[in-house]
PDB file of N, CA, C and O in Angstrom:
ATOM      1  N   MET A   1      -6.452 -20.124 -27.398  1.00  0.00           N
ATOM      2  CA  MET A   1      -6.180 -18.933 -26.625  1.00  0.00           C
ATOM      3  C   MET A   1      -5.771 -17.837 -27.609  1.00  0.00           C
ATOM      4  O   MET A   1      -4.919 -18.055 -28.469  1.00  0.00           O
ATOM      5  N   SER A   2      -6.364 -16.696 -27.482  1.00  0.00           N
ATOM      6  CA  SER A   2      -6.023 -15.605 -28.391  1.00  0.00           C
ATOM      7  C   SER A   2      -4.972 -14.705 -27.762  1.00  0.00           C
ATOM      8  O   SER A   2      -4.855 -14.609 -26.540  1.00  0.00           O
ATOM      9  N   THR A   3      -4.224 -14.058 -28.616  1.00  0.00           N
ATOM     10  CA  THR A   3      -3.226 -13.120 -28.122  1.00  0.00           C
ATOM     11  C   THR A   3      -3.631 -11.715 -28.520  1.00  0.00           C
ATOM     12  O   THR A   3      -4.212 -11.495 -29.583  1.00  0.00           O
ATOM     13  N   HIS A   4      -3.316 -10.777 -27.656  1.00  0.00           N
ATOM     14  CA  HIS A   4      -3.632  -9.383 -27.914  1.00  0.00           C
ATOM     15  C   HIS A   4      -2.340  -8.582 -27.968  1.00  0.00           C
ATOM     16  O   HIS A   4      -1.409  -8.815 -27.197  1.00  0.00           O
ATOM     17  N   GLU A   5      -2.307  -7.654 -28.876  1.00  0.00           N
ATOM     18  CA  GLU A   5      -1.129  -6.818 -29.032  1.00  0.00           C
ATOM     19  C   GLU A   5      -1.480  -5.406 -28.615  1.00  0.00           C
ATOM     20  O   GLU A   5      -2.469  -4.836 -29.075  1.00  0.00           O
ATOM     21  N   GLN A   6      -0.653  -4.841 -27.729  1.00  0.00           N
ATOM     22  CA  GLN A   6      -0.872  -3.463 -27.316  1.00  0.00           C
ATOM     23  C   GLN A   6      -0.122  -2.537 -28.256  1.00  0.00           C
ATOM     24  O   GLN A   6       1.036  -2.778 -28.597  1.00  0.00           O
ATOM     25  N   ILE A   7      -0.787  -1.491 -28.663  1.00  0.00           N
ATOM     26  CA  ILE A   7      -0.172  -0.511 -29.547  1.00  0.00           C
ATOM     27  C   ILE A   7       0.055   0.764 -28.743  1.00  0.00           C
ATOM     28  O   ILE A   7      -0.882   1.340 -28.190  1.00  0.00           O
ATOM     29  N   GLN A   8       1.299   1.189 -28.687  1.00  0.00           N
ATOM     30  CA  GLN A   8       1.659   2.384 -27.948  1.00  0.00           C
ATOM     31  C   GLN A   8       1.615   3.580 -28.900  1.00  0.00           C
ATOM     32  O   GLN A   8       2.176   3.523 -29.994  1.00  0.00           O
ATOM     33  N   PRO A   9       0.953   4.659 -28.489  1.00  0.00           N
ATOM     34  CA  PRO A   9       0.956   5.849 -29.346  1.00  0.00           C
ATOM     35  C   PRO A   9       2.360   6.438 -29.425  1.00  0.00           C
ATOM     36  O   PRO A   9       3.085   6.490 -28.431  1.00  0.00           O
ATOM     37  N   THR A  10       2.725   6.874 -30.609  1.00  0.00           N
ATOM     38  CA  THR A  10       4.056   7.449 -30.782  1.00  0.00           C
ATOM     39  C   THR A  10       3.912   8.937 -31.046  1.00  0.00           C
ATOM     40  O   THR A  10       3.800   9.379 -32.190  1.00  0.00           O
ATOM     41  N   GLY A  11       3.917   9.687 -29.976  1.00  0.00           N
ATOM     42  CA  GLY A  11       3.826  11.139 -30.106  1.00  0.00           C
ATOM     43  C   GLY A  11       5.202  11.744 -29.948  1.00  0.00           C
ATOM     44  O   GLY A  11       5.955  11.343 -29.060  1.00  0.00           O
ATOM     45  N   GLY A  12       5.541  12.689 -30.778  1.00  0.00           N
ATOM     46  CA  GLY A  12       6.838  13.333 -30.693  1.00  0.00           C
ATOM     47  C   GLY A  12       6.761  14.650 -29.958  1.00  0.00           C
ATOM     48  O   GLY A  12       7.495  15.586 -30.276  1.00  0.00           O
ATOM     49  N   HIS A  13       5.881  14.732 -28.977  1.00  0.00           N
ATOM     50  CA  HIS A  13       5.637  15.985 -28.281  1.00  0.00           C
ATOM     51  C   HIS A  13       6.448  16.068 -26.999  1.00  0.00           C
ATOM     52  O   HIS A  13       5.926  15.770 -25.925  1.00  0.00           O
ATOM     53  N   GLY A  14       7.675  16.454 -27.082  1.00  0.00           N
ATOM     54  CA  GLY A  14       8.477  16.786 -25.905  1.00  0.00           C
ATOM     55  C   GLY A  14       8.905  15.608 -25.068  1.00  0.00           C
ATOM     56  O   GLY A  14       8.111  14.729 -24.733  1.00  0.00           O
ATOM     57  N   ASP A  15      10.176  15.611 -24.740  1.00  0.00           N
ATOM     58  CA  ASP A  15      10.719  14.577 -23.878  1.00  0.00           C
ATOM     59  C   ASP A  15      10.448  14.871 -22.415  1.00  0.00           C
ATOM     60  O   ASP A  15      10.469  13.954 -21.594  1.00  0.00           O
ATOM     61  N   ASP A  16      10.193  16.129 -22.065  1.00  0.00           N
ATOM     62  CA  ASP A  16       9.926  16.492 -20.680  1.00  0.00           C
ATOM     63  C   ASP A  16       8.669  15.800 -20.170  1.00  0.00           C
ATOM     64  O   ASP A  16       8.627  15.353 -19.023  1.00  0.00           O
ATOM     65  N   ALA A  17       7.658  15.711 -21.003  1.00  0.00           N
ATOM     66  CA  ALA A  17       6.415  15.063 -20.597  1.00  0.00           C
ATOM     67  C   ALA A  17       6.636  13.578 -20.352  1.00  0.00           C
ATOM     68  O   ALA A  17       6.091  13.020 -19.400  1.00  0.00           O
ATOM     69  N   SER A  18       7.428  12.934 -21.198  1.00  0.00           N
ATOM     70  CA  SER A  18       7.669  11.509 -21.019  1.00  0.00           C
ATOM     71  C   SER A  18       8.534  11.250 -19.792  1.00  0.00           C
ATOM     72  O   SER A  18       8.337  10.248 -19.104  1.00  0.00           O
ATOM     73  N   GLU A  19       9.493  12.139 -19.505  1.00  0.00           N
ATOM     74  CA  GLU A  19      10.312  11.994 -18.304  1.00  0.00           C
ATOM     75  C   GLU A  19       9.470  12.166 -17.055  1.00  0.00           C
ATOM     76  O   GLU A  19       9.665  11.453 -16.070  1.00  0.00           O
ATOM     77  N   ALA A  20       8.532  13.108 -17.085  1.00  0.00           N
ATOM     78  CA  ALA A  20       7.656  13.332 -15.937  1.00  0.00           C
ATOM     79  C   ALA A  20       6.741  12.134 -15.725  1.00  0.00           C
ATOM     80  O   ALA A  20       6.509  11.717 -14.590  1.00  0.00           O
ATOM     81  N   SER A  21       6.220  11.578 -16.820  1.00  0.00           N
ATOM     82  CA  SER A  21       5.338  10.420 -16.680  1.00  0.00           C
ATOM     83  C   SER A  21       6.124   9.197 -16.221  1.00  0.00           C
ATOM     84  O   SER A  21       5.591   8.369 -15.483  1.00  0.00           O
ATOM     85  N   ASP A  22       7.383   9.068 -16.644  1.00  0.00           N
ATOM     86  CA  ASP A  22       8.218   7.965 -16.174  1.00  0.00           C
ATOM     87  C   ASP A  22       8.454   8.083 -14.670  1.00  0.00           C
ATOM     88  O   ASP A  22       8.398   7.083 -13.954  1.00  0.00           O
ATOM     89  N   ALA A  23       8.717   9.290 -14.191  1.00  0.00           N
ATOM     90  CA  ALA A  23       8.936   9.502 -12.766  1.00  0.00           C
ATOM     91  C   ALA A  23       7.674   9.207 -11.975  1.00  0.00           C
ATOM     92  O   ALA A  23       7.735   8.601 -10.906  1.00  0.00           O
ATOM     93  N   ALA A  24       6.537   9.630 -12.492  1.00  0.00           N
ATOM     94  CA  ALA A  24       5.262   9.361 -11.822  1.00  0.00           C
ATOM     95  C   ALA A  24       4.980   7.857 -11.815  1.00  0.00           C
ATOM     96  O   ALA A  24       4.481   7.322 -10.826  1.00  0.00           O
ATOM     97  N   GLY A  25       5.294   7.192 -12.898  1.00  0.00           N
ATOM     98  CA  GLY A  25       5.098   5.747 -12.976  1.00  0.00           C
ATOM     99  C   GLY A  25       5.967   5.003 -11.972  1.00  0.00           C
ATOM    100  O   GLY A  25       5.519   4.045 -11.343  1.00  0.00           O
ATOM    101  N   GLN A  26       7.215   5.449 -11.825  1.00  0.00           N
ATOM    102  CA  GLN A  26       8.112   4.829 -10.848  1.00  0.00           C
ATOM    103  C   GLN A  26       7.605   5.032  -9.426  1.00  0.00           C
ATOM    104  O   GLN A  26       7.687   4.123  -8.600  1.00  0.00           O
ATOM    105  N   ALA A  27       7.082   6.218  -9.138  1.00  0.00           N
ATOM    106  CA  ALA A  27       6.538   6.501  -7.807  1.00  0.00           C
ATOM    107  C   ALA A  27       5.327   5.618  -7.534  1.00  0.00           C
ATOM    108  O   ALA A  27       5.150   5.125  -6.420  1.00  0.00           O
ATOM    109  N   GLN A  28       4.500   5.421  -8.546  1.00  0.00           N
ATOM    110  CA  GLN A  28       3.311   4.585  -8.386  1.00  0.00           C
ATOM    111  C   GLN A  28       3.715   3.131  -8.156  1.00  0.00           C
ATOM    112  O   GLN A  28       3.112   2.443  -7.332  1.00  0.00           O
ATOM    113  N   VAL A  29       4.722   2.662  -8.874  1.00  0.00           N
ATOM    114  CA  VAL A  29       5.199   1.291  -8.697  1.00  0.00           C
ATOM    115  C   VAL A  29       5.739   1.109  -7.288  1.00  0.00           C
ATOM    116  O   VAL A  29       5.497   0.078  -6.659  1.00  0.00           O
ATOM    117  N   ALA A  30       6.468   2.102  -6.786  1.00  0.00           N
ATOM    118  CA  ALA A  30       7.001   2.021  -5.431  1.00  0.00           C
ATOM    119  C   ALA A  30       5.871   1.962  -4.411  1.00  0.00           C
ATOM    120  O   ALA A  30       5.964   1.225  -3.429  1.00  0.00           O
ATOM    121  N   GLY A  31       4.812   2.725  -4.631  1.00  0.00           N
ATOM    122  CA  GLY A  31       3.672   2.706  -3.724  1.00  0.00           C
ATOM    123  C   GLY A  31       2.977   1.357  -3.713  1.00  0.00           C
ATOM    124  O   GLY A  31       2.590   0.861  -2.655  1.00  0.00           O
ATOM    125  N   VAL A  32       2.818   0.764  -4.886  1.00  0.00           N
ATOM    126  CA  VAL A  32       2.187  -0.555  -4.986  1.00  0.00           C
ATOM    127  C   VAL A  32       3.069  -1.601  -4.299  1.00  0.00           C
ATOM    128  O   VAL A  32       2.563  -2.480  -3.602  1.00  0.00           O
ATOM    129  N   ASP A  33       4.378  -1.507  -4.496  1.00  0.00           N
ATOM    130  CA  ASP A  33       5.290  -2.444  -3.840  1.00  0.00           C
ATOM    131  C   ASP A  33       5.191  -2.342  -2.326  1.00  0.00           C
ATOM    132  O   ASP A  33       5.228  -3.359  -1.634  1.00  0.00           O
ATOM    133  N   ASP A  34       5.065  -1.126  -1.804  1.00  0.00           N
ATOM    134  CA  ASP A  34       4.922  -0.940  -0.357  1.00  0.00           C
ATOM    135  C   ASP A  34       3.655  -1.606   0.164  1.00  0.00           C
ATOM    136  O   ASP A  34       3.671  -2.251   1.213  1.00  0.00           O
ATOM    137  N   ILE A  35       2.559  -1.449  -0.570  1.00  0.00           N
ATOM    138  CA  ILE A  35       1.290  -2.064  -0.166  1.00  0.00           C
ATOM    139  C   ILE A  35       1.401  -3.587  -0.194  1.00  0.00           C
ATOM    140  O   ILE A  35       0.930  -4.263   0.720  1.00  0.00           O
ATOM    141  N   LEU A  36       2.022  -4.124  -1.239  1.00  0.00           N
ATOM    142  CA  LEU A  36       2.180  -5.574  -1.331  1.00  0.00           C
ATOM    143  C   LEU A  36       3.072  -6.107  -0.213  1.00  0.00           C
ATOM    144  O   LEU A  36       2.820  -7.188   0.319  1.00  0.00           O
ATOM    145  N   ASP A  37       4.111  -5.357   0.143  1.00  0.00           N
ATOM    146  CA  ASP A  37       4.970  -5.766   1.257  1.00  0.00           C
ATOM    147  C   ASP A  37       4.190  -5.793   2.568  1.00  0.00           C
ATOM    148  O   ASP A  37       4.377  -6.690   3.390  1.00  0.00           O
ATOM    149  N   GLU A  38       3.313  -4.803   2.759  1.00  0.00           N
ATOM    150  CA  GLU A  38       2.500  -4.764   3.972  1.00  0.00           C
ATOM    151  C   GLU A  38       1.545  -5.966   4.025  1.00  0.00           C
ATOM    152  O   GLU A  38       1.365  -6.572   5.082  1.00  0.00           O
ATOM    153  N   ILE A  39       0.943  -6.304   2.893  1.00  0.00           N
ATOM    154  CA  ILE A  39       0.045  -7.467   2.830  1.00  0.00           C
ATOM    155  C   ILE A  39       0.826  -8.740   3.139  1.00  0.00           C
ATOM    156  O   ILE A  39       0.347  -9.602   3.876  1.00  0.00           O
ATOM    157  N   ASP A  40       2.023  -8.858   2.579  1.00  0.00           N
ATOM    158  CA  ASP A  40       2.850 -10.035   2.845  1.00  0.00           C
ATOM    159  C   ASP A  40       3.154 -10.177   4.330  1.00  0.00           C
ATOM    160  O   ASP A  40       3.105 -11.280   4.875  1.00  0.00           O
ATOM    161  N   SER A  41       3.470  -9.060   4.985  1.00  0.00           N
ATOM    162  CA  SER A  41       3.801  -9.132   6.407  1.00  0.00           C
ATOM    163  C   SER A  41       2.584  -9.537   7.233  1.00  0.00           C
ATOM    164  O   SER A  41       2.723 -10.281   8.204  1.00  0.00           O
ATOM    165  N   VAL A  42       1.393  -9.062   6.865  1.00  0.00           N
ATOM    166  CA  VAL A  42       0.172  -9.459   7.568  1.00  0.00           C
ATOM    167  C   VAL A  42      -0.078 -10.949   7.375  1.00  0.00           C
ATOM    168  O   VAL A  42      -0.429 -11.653   8.322  1.00  0.00           O
ATOM    169  N   LEU A  43       0.102 -11.425   6.149  1.00  0.00           N
ATOM    170  CA  LEU A  43      -0.133 -12.842   5.873  1.00  0.00           C
ATOM    171  C   LEU A  43       0.875 -13.731   6.589  1.00  0.00           C
ATOM    172  O   LEU A  43       0.531 -14.828   7.029  1.00  0.00           O
ATOM    173  N   GLU A  44       2.114 -13.270   6.709  1.00  0.00           N
ATOM    174  CA  GLU A  44       3.118 -14.055   7.422  1.00  0.00           C
ATOM    175  C   GLU A  44       2.787 -14.134   8.911  1.00  0.00           C
ATOM    176  O   GLU A  44       3.042 -15.147   9.561  1.00  0.00           O
ATOM    177  N   THR A  45       2.220 -13.059   9.436  1.00  0.00           N
ATOM    178  CA  THR A  45       1.910 -13.002  10.861  1.00  0.00           C
ATOM    179  C   THR A  45       0.688 -13.844  11.199  1.00  0.00           C
ATOM    180  O   THR A  45       0.738 -14.679  12.103  1.00  0.00           O
ATOM    181  N   ASN A  46      -0.420 -13.629  10.472  1.00  0.00           N
ATOM    182  CA  ASN A  46      -1.647 -14.313  10.833  1.00  0.00           C
ATOM    183  C   ASN A  46      -2.541 -14.481   9.596  1.00  0.00           C
ATOM    184  O   ASN A  46      -3.509 -13.743   9.411  1.00  0.00           O
ATOM    185  N   ALA A  47      -2.207 -15.437   8.778  1.00  0.00           N
ATOM    186  CA  ALA A  47      -2.941 -15.648   7.527  1.00  0.00           C
ATOM    187  C   ALA A  47      -4.376 -16.101   7.789  1.00  0.00           C
ATOM    188  O   ALA A  47      -5.289 -15.694   7.071  1.00  0.00           O
ATOM    189  N   ALA A  48      -4.584 -16.924   8.789  1.00  0.00           N
ATOM    190  CA  ALA A  48      -5.932 -17.448   9.056  1.00  0.00           C
ATOM    191  C   ALA A  48      -6.894 -16.321   9.407  1.00  0.00           C
ATOM    192  O   ALA A  48      -8.017 -16.297   8.902  1.00  0.00           O
ATOM    193  N   ALA A  49      -6.484 -15.396  10.251  1.00  0.00           N
ATOM    194  CA  ALA A  49      -7.355 -14.276  10.629  1.00  0.00           C
ATOM    195  C   ALA A  49      -7.632 -13.379   9.436  1.00  0.00           C
ATOM    196  O   ALA A  49      -8.736 -12.853   9.298  1.00  0.00           O
ATOM    197  N   PHE A  50      -6.642 -13.201   8.573  1.00  0.00           N
ATOM    198  CA  PHE A  50      -6.821 -12.373   7.384  1.00  0.00           C
ATOM    199  C   PHE A  50      -7.873 -12.984   6.464  1.00  0.00           C
ATOM    200  O   PHE A  50      -8.752 -12.281   5.965  1.00  0.00           O
ATOM    201  N   VAL A  51      -7.780 -14.288   6.241  1.00  0.00           N
ATOM    202  CA  VAL A  51      -8.717 -14.970   5.353  1.00  0.00           C
ATOM    203  C   VAL A  51     -10.112 -14.988   5.965  1.00  0.00           C
ATOM    204  O   VAL A  51     -11.097 -14.831   5.243  1.00  0.00           O
ATOM    205  N   GLN A  52     -10.218 -15.174   7.265  1.00  0.00           N
ATOM    206  CA  GLN A  52     -11.519 -15.210   7.935  1.00  0.00           C
ATOM    207  C   GLN A  52     -12.292 -13.911   7.726  1.00  0.00           C
ATOM    208  O   GLN A  52     -13.522 -13.922   7.746  1.00  0.00           O
ATOM    209  N   GLY A  53     -11.605 -12.808   7.528  1.00  0.00           N
ATOM    210  CA  GLY A  53     -12.265 -11.536   7.282  1.00  0.00           C
ATOM    211  C   GLY A  53     -13.035 -11.520   5.970  1.00  0.00           C
ATOM    212  O   GLY A  53     -13.906 -10.672   5.776  1.00  0.00           O
ATOM    213  N   PHE A  54     -12.724 -12.449   5.066  1.00  0.00           N
ATOM    214  CA  PHE A  54     -13.375 -12.482   3.759  1.00  0.00           C
ATOM    215  C   PHE A  54     -14.342 -13.652   3.597  1.00  0.00           C
ATOM    216  O   PHE A  54     -15.030 -13.746   2.580  1.00  0.00           O
ATOM    217  N   VAL A  55     -14.402 -14.534   4.577  1.00  0.00           N
ATOM    218  CA  VAL A  55     -15.270 -15.699   4.488  1.00  0.00           C
ATOM    219  C   VAL A  55     -16.688 -15.295   4.861  1.00  0.00           C
ATOM    220  O   VAL A  55     -16.916 -14.639   5.877  1.00  0.00           O
ATOM    221  N   GLN A  56     -17.644 -15.699   4.015  1.00  0.00           N
ATOM    222  CA  GLN A  56     -19.047 -15.397   4.298  1.00  0.00           C
ATOM    223  C   GLN A  56     -19.590 -16.419   5.279  1.00  0.00           C
ATOM    224  O   GLN A  56     -19.262 -17.604   5.229  1.00  0.00           O
ATOM    225  N   LYS A  57     -20.425 -15.924   6.164  1.00  0.00           N
ATOM    226  CA  LYS A  57     -20.999 -16.794   7.181  1.00  0.00           C
ATOM    227  C   LYS A  57     -22.494 -16.935   6.951  1.00  0.00           C
ATOM    228  O   LYS A  57     -23.179 -15.952   6.667  1.00  0.00           O
ATOM    229  N   GLY A  58     -22.993 -18.135   7.069  1.00  0.00           N
ATOM    230  CA  GLY A  58     -24.427 -18.372   7.003  1.00  0.00           C
ATOM    231  C   GLY A  58     -25.057 -18.077   5.657  1.00  0.00           C
ATOM    232  O   GLY A  58     -26.229 -17.709   5.593  1.00  0.00           O
ATOM    233  N   GLY A  59     -24.314 -18.229   4.597  1.00  0.00           N
ATOM    234  CA  GLY A  59     -24.862 -18.029   3.258  1.00  0.00           C
ATOM    235  C   GLY A  59     -25.126 -16.589   2.895  1.00  0.00           C
ATOM    236  O   GLY A  59     -25.954 -16.314   2.027  1.00  0.00           O
ATOM    237  N   GLU A  60     -24.448 -15.675   3.532  1.00  0.00           N
ATOM    238  CA  GLU A  60     -24.637 -14.246   3.223  1.00  0.00           C
ATOM    239  C   GLU A  60     -24.096 -13.914   1.851  1.00  0.00           C
ATOM    240  O   GLU A  60     -24.167 -12.762   1.422  1.00  0.00           O
TER     241      GLU A  60
END
């Protein structure tokens, strides 16, 4: 198994831009968490019906 290393660019161009991107990133994470919570609630309610929506019928 190979490992990959991510290299982050180190730009010294203003802290305001990084603060804005951090805030946008937090908002995006919150949005993703909301979607995942909604999926969890659907699966808790009726997992079989949810899965049936993705099952192919008749070799389609």
